[in-house]
N, CA, C and O atoms as a GROMACS GRO file, in nm:
protein
  232
    1MET      N    1   0.278   2.973   0.312
    1MET     CA    2   0.240   3.050   0.196
    1MET      C    3   0.364   3.089   0.116
    1MET      O    4   0.471   3.114   0.172
    2CYS      N    5   0.347   3.092  -0.012
    2CYS     CA    6   0.457   3.128  -0.100
    2CYS      C    7   0.433   3.266  -0.157
    2CYS      O    8   0.320   3.305  -0.185
    3TYR      N    9   0.539   3.339  -0.173
    3TYR     CA   10   0.531   3.470  -0.234
    3TYR      C   11   0.611   3.464  -0.363
    3TYR      O   12   0.731   3.438  -0.362
    4HIS      N   13   0.544   3.488  -0.474
    4HIS     CA   14   0.610   3.482  -0.604
    4HIS      C   15   0.566   3.603  -0.686
    4HIS      O   16   0.448   3.616  -0.719
    5LYS      N   17   0.659   3.688  -0.717
    5LYS     CA   18   0.635   3.808  -0.796
    5LYS      C   19   0.523   3.893  -0.738
    5LYS      O   20   0.439   3.948  -0.810
    6GLY      N   21   0.522   3.903  -0.604
    6GLY     CA   22   0.427   3.991  -0.540
    6GLY      C   23   0.289   3.932  -0.520
    6GLY      O   24   0.202   3.998  -0.464
    7LYS      N   25   0.266   3.809  -0.565
    7LYS     CA   26   0.134   3.747  -0.549
    7LYS      C   27   0.142   3.640  -0.442
    7LYS      O   28   0.236   3.561  -0.438
    8GLU      N   29   0.043   3.638  -0.357
    8GLU     CA   30   0.039   3.540  -0.250
    8GLU      C   31  -0.032   3.415  -0.301
    8GLU      O   32  -0.142   3.423  -0.356
    9VAL      N   33   0.032   3.301  -0.283
    9VAL     CA   34  -0.025   3.176  -0.331
    9VAL      C   35  -0.044   3.083  -0.213
    9VAL      O   36   0.050   3.056  -0.138
   10ASP      N   37  -0.163   3.035  -0.197
   10ASP     CA   38  -0.191   2.940  -0.090
   10ASP      C   39  -0.192   2.801  -0.151
   10ASP      O   40  -0.281   2.768  -0.230
   11ALA      N   41  -0.094   2.719  -0.114
   11ALA     CA   42  -0.078   2.586  -0.175
   11ALA      C   43  -0.197   2.496  -0.145
   11ALA      O   44  -0.233   2.412  -0.227
   12MET      N   45  -0.258   2.512  -0.027
   12MET     CA   46  -0.370   2.424   0.008
   12MET      C   47  -0.492   2.449  -0.081
   12MET      O   48  -0.567   2.356  -0.111
   13GLU      N   49  -0.511   2.573  -0.124
   13GLU     CA   50  -0.625   2.602  -0.211
   13GLU      C   51  -0.603   2.550  -0.352
   13GLU      O   52  -0.699   2.522  -0.424
   14MET      N   53  -0.478   2.536  -0.392
   14MET     CA   54  -0.447   2.491  -0.527
   14MET      C   55  -0.468   2.340  -0.543
   14MET      O   56  -0.495   2.293  -0.653
   15GLU      N   57  -0.456   2.265  -0.434
   15GLU     CA   58  -0.472   2.120  -0.441
   15GLU      C   59  -0.618   2.083  -0.450
   15GLU      O   60  -0.704   2.144  -0.387
   16GLN      N   61  -0.646   1.982  -0.529
   16GLN     CA   62  -0.781   1.929  -0.538
   16GLN      C   63  -0.791   1.811  -0.443
   16GLN      O   64  -0.716   1.715  -0.454
   17LYS      N   65  -0.884   1.819  -0.350
   17LYS     CA   66  -0.901   1.712  -0.254
   17LYS      C   67  -0.996   1.608  -0.312
   17LYS      O   68  -1.105   1.643  -0.358
   18PRO      N   69  -0.958   1.480  -0.309
   18PRO     CA   70  -1.046   1.376  -0.363
   18PRO      C   71  -1.169   1.358  -0.273
   18PRO      O   72  -1.162   1.374  -0.152
   19ASN      N   73  -1.278   1.325  -0.336
   19ASN     CA   74  -1.401   1.299  -0.263
   19ASN      C   75  -1.395   1.158  -0.207
   19ASN      O   76  -1.375   1.062  -0.283
   20LEU      N   77  -1.412   1.142  -0.076
   20LEU     CA   78  -1.400   1.011  -0.013
   20LEU      C   79  -1.509   0.915  -0.059
   20LEU      O   80  -1.486   0.794  -0.066
   21GLU      N   81  -1.626   0.965  -0.092
   21GLU     CA   82  -1.734   0.878  -0.138
   21GLU      C   83  -1.698   0.815  -0.272
   21GLU      O   84  -1.730   0.698  -0.296
   22GLU      N   85  -1.633   0.891  -0.360
   22GLU     CA   86  -1.593   0.837  -0.489
   22GLU      C   87  -1.485   0.730  -0.471
   22GLU      O   88  -1.485   0.630  -0.544
   23GLU      N   89  -1.395   0.750  -0.376
   23GLU     CA   90  -1.289   0.652  -0.351
   23GLU      C   91  -1.348   0.520  -0.304
   23GLU      O   92  -1.302   0.413  -0.346
   24GLN      N   93  -1.447   0.524  -0.219
   24GLN     CA   94  -1.506   0.402  -0.166
   24GLN      C   95  -1.584   0.327  -0.271
   24GLN      O   96  -1.590   0.205  -0.267
   25GLU      N   97  -1.644   0.396  -0.365
   25GLU     CA   98  -1.723   0.331  -0.469
   25GLU      C   99  -1.634   0.258  -0.569
   25GLU      O  100  -1.678   0.160  -0.629
   26ARG      N  101  -1.510   0.302  -0.587
   26ARG     CA  102  -1.422   0.241  -0.686
   26ARG      C  103  -1.345   0.122  -0.632
   26ARG      O  104  -1.276   0.055  -0.708
   27TYR      N  105  -1.355   0.092  -0.502
   27TYR     CA  106  -1.280  -0.020  -0.445
   27TYR      C  107  -1.332  -0.152  -0.498
   27TYR      O  108  -1.452  -0.178  -0.498
   28VAL      N  109  -1.239  -0.236  -0.545
   28VAL     CA  110  -1.273  -0.370  -0.592
   28VAL      C  111  -1.184  -0.467  -0.517
   28VAL      O  112  -1.062  -0.457  -0.524
   29PRO      N  113  -1.243  -0.563  -0.444
   29PRO     CA  114  -1.159  -0.658  -0.370
   29PRO      C  115  -1.080  -0.747  -0.465
   29PRO      O  116  -1.120  -0.770  -0.580
   30ARG      N  117  -0.966  -0.797  -0.415
   30ARG     CA  118  -0.882  -0.884  -0.497
   30ARG      C  119  -0.953  -1.017  -0.522
   30ARG      O  120  -1.032  -1.062  -0.439
   31PRO      N  121  -0.923  -1.080  -0.635
   31PRO     CA  122  -0.981  -1.213  -0.662
   31PRO      C  123  -0.933  -1.315  -0.559
   31PRO      O  124  -0.826  -1.301  -0.501
   32TRP      N  125  -1.014  -1.419  -0.537
   32TRP     CA  126  -0.984  -1.520  -0.435
   32TRP      C  127  -0.852  -1.590  -0.464
   32TRP      O  128  -0.780  -1.626  -0.370
   33TRP      N  129  -0.818  -1.610  -0.591
   33TRP     CA  130  -0.697  -1.684  -0.623
   33TRP      C  131  -0.572  -1.603  -0.588
   33TRP      O  132  -0.469  -1.662  -0.554
   34GLN      N  133  -0.580  -1.471  -0.594
   34GLN     CA  134  -0.465  -1.390  -0.554
   34GLN      C  135  -0.447  -1.393  -0.403
   34GLN      O  136  -0.334  -1.399  -0.354
   35VAL      N  137  -0.557  -1.389  -0.329
   35VAL     CA  138  -0.550  -1.392  -0.183
   35VAL      C  139  -0.493  -1.524  -0.136
   35VAL      O  140  -0.402  -1.527  -0.054
   36TRP      N  141  -0.546  -1.635  -0.188
   36TRP     CA  142  -0.499  -1.766  -0.145
   36TRP      C  143  -0.359  -1.796  -0.196
   36TRP      O  144  -0.283  -1.866  -0.129
   37GLY      N  145  -0.324  -1.744  -0.313
   37GLY     CA  146  -0.187  -1.760  -0.363
   37GLY      C  147  -0.087  -1.689  -0.273
   37GLY      O  148   0.021  -1.741  -0.246
   38ALA      N  149  -0.123  -1.569  -0.227
   38ALA     CA  150  -0.034  -1.496  -0.136
   38ALA      C  151  -0.021  -1.570  -0.003
   38ALA      O  152   0.088  -1.575   0.054
   39ARG      N  153  -0.130  -1.626   0.046
   39ARG     CA  154  -0.124  -1.701   0.172
   39ARG      C  155  -0.037  -1.825   0.157
   39ARG      O  156   0.042  -1.857   0.246
   40LEU      N  157  -0.051  -1.895   0.045
   40LEU     CA  158   0.028  -2.015   0.020
   40LEU      C  159   0.177  -1.982   0.011
   40LEU      O  160   0.260  -2.050   0.071
   41LEU      N  161   0.210  -1.877  -0.063
   41LEU     CA  162   0.350  -1.838  -0.076
   41LEU      C  163   0.408  -1.791   0.058
   41LEU      O  164   0.525  -1.814   0.085
   42LEU      N  165   0.328  -1.725   0.139
   42LEU     CA  166   0.375  -1.685   0.272
   42LEU      C  167   0.404  -1.807   0.357
   42LEU      O  168   0.505  -1.811   0.428
   43ALA      N  169   0.317  -1.908   0.350
   43ALA     CA  170   0.340  -2.030   0.428
   43ALA      C  171   0.467  -2.101   0.381
   43ALA      O  172   0.546  -2.147   0.463
   44VAL      N  173   0.488  -2.109   0.250
   44VAL     CA  174   0.608  -2.173   0.196
   44VAL      C  175   0.732  -2.097   0.240
   44VAL      O  176   0.832  -2.157   0.279
   45PHE      N  177   0.726  -1.965   0.234
   45PHE     CA  178   0.839  -1.883   0.276
   45PHE      C  179   0.872  -1.906   0.423
   45PHE      O  180   0.989  -1.921   0.458
   46LEU      N  181   0.771  -1.908   0.509
   46LEU     CA  182   0.795  -1.927   0.652
   46LEU      C  183   0.852  -2.065   0.682
   46LEU      O  184   0.937  -2.080   0.770
   47ILE      N  185   0.805  -2.167   0.609
   47ILE     CA  186   0.859  -2.302   0.628
   47ILE      C  187   1.006  -2.307   0.585
   47ILE      O  188   1.090  -2.362   0.656
   48LEU      N  189   1.036  -2.249   0.470
   48LEU     CA  190   1.175  -2.247   0.423
   48LEU      C  191   1.264  -2.165   0.517
   48LEU      O  192   1.380  -2.200   0.538
   49LEU      N  193   1.213  -2.058   0.572
   49LEU     CA  194   1.289  -1.977   0.666
   49LEU      C  195   1.317  -2.056   0.793
   49LEU      O  196   1.427  -2.048   0.848
   50ALA      N  197   1.219  -2.131   0.841
   50ALA     CA  198   1.239  -2.213   0.961
   50ALA      C  199   1.343  -2.322   0.935
   50ALA      O  200   1.425  -2.350   1.021
   51ILE      N  201   1.339  -2.382   0.817
   51ILE     CA  202   1.438  -2.484   0.781
   51ILE      C  203   1.577  -2.422   0.775
   51ILE      O  204   1.673  -2.481   0.824
   52TYR      N  205   1.588  -2.305   0.715
   52TYR     CA  206   1.717  -2.236   0.706
   52TYR      C  207   1.774  -2.208   0.844
   52TYR      O  208   1.890  -2.240   0.872
   53TYR      N  209   1.693  -2.149   0.931
   53TYR     CA  210   1.741  -2.118   1.066
   53TYR      C  211   1.771  -2.246   1.144
   53TYR      O  212   1.865  -2.250   1.224
   54GLY      N  213   1.694  -2.349   1.123
   54GLY     CA  214   1.720  -2.476   1.189
   54GLY      C  215   1.854  -2.536   1.150
   54GLY      O  216   1.925  -2.590   1.235
   55ARG      N  217   1.888  -2.526   1.024
   55ARG     CA  218   2.017  -2.580   0.978
   55ARG      C  219   2.134  -2.493   1.020
   55ARG      O  220   2.244  -2.543   1.044
   56MET      N  221   2.110  -2.361   1.030
   56MET     CA  222   2.219  -2.271   1.065
   56MET      C  223   2.254  -2.276   1.213
   56MET      O  224   2.372  -2.266   1.248
   57PHE      N  225   2.156  -2.290   1.300
   57PHE     CA  226   2.179  -2.276   1.443
   57PHE      C  227   2.166  -2.406   1.522
   57PHE      O  228   2.193  -2.407   1.642
   58LEU      N  229   2.128  -2.514   1.459
   58LEU     CA  230   2.116  -2.641   1.532
   58LEU      C  231   2.224  -2.738   1.491
   58LEU      O  232   2.230  -2.850   1.543
   0.00000   0.00000   0.00000
């Protein structure tokens, strides 16, 4: 609790808590092309990383 000019302020009461039901209703899944693009780039990165380590240590 904070004391400011003689008044007691409870920080938890001042915050507005979001409603969980509203949060769940606003969720929109990512488009398929973003998901598959991320998977493809991850695969390319892992292949390039394996090649790099292969050249450095072999």
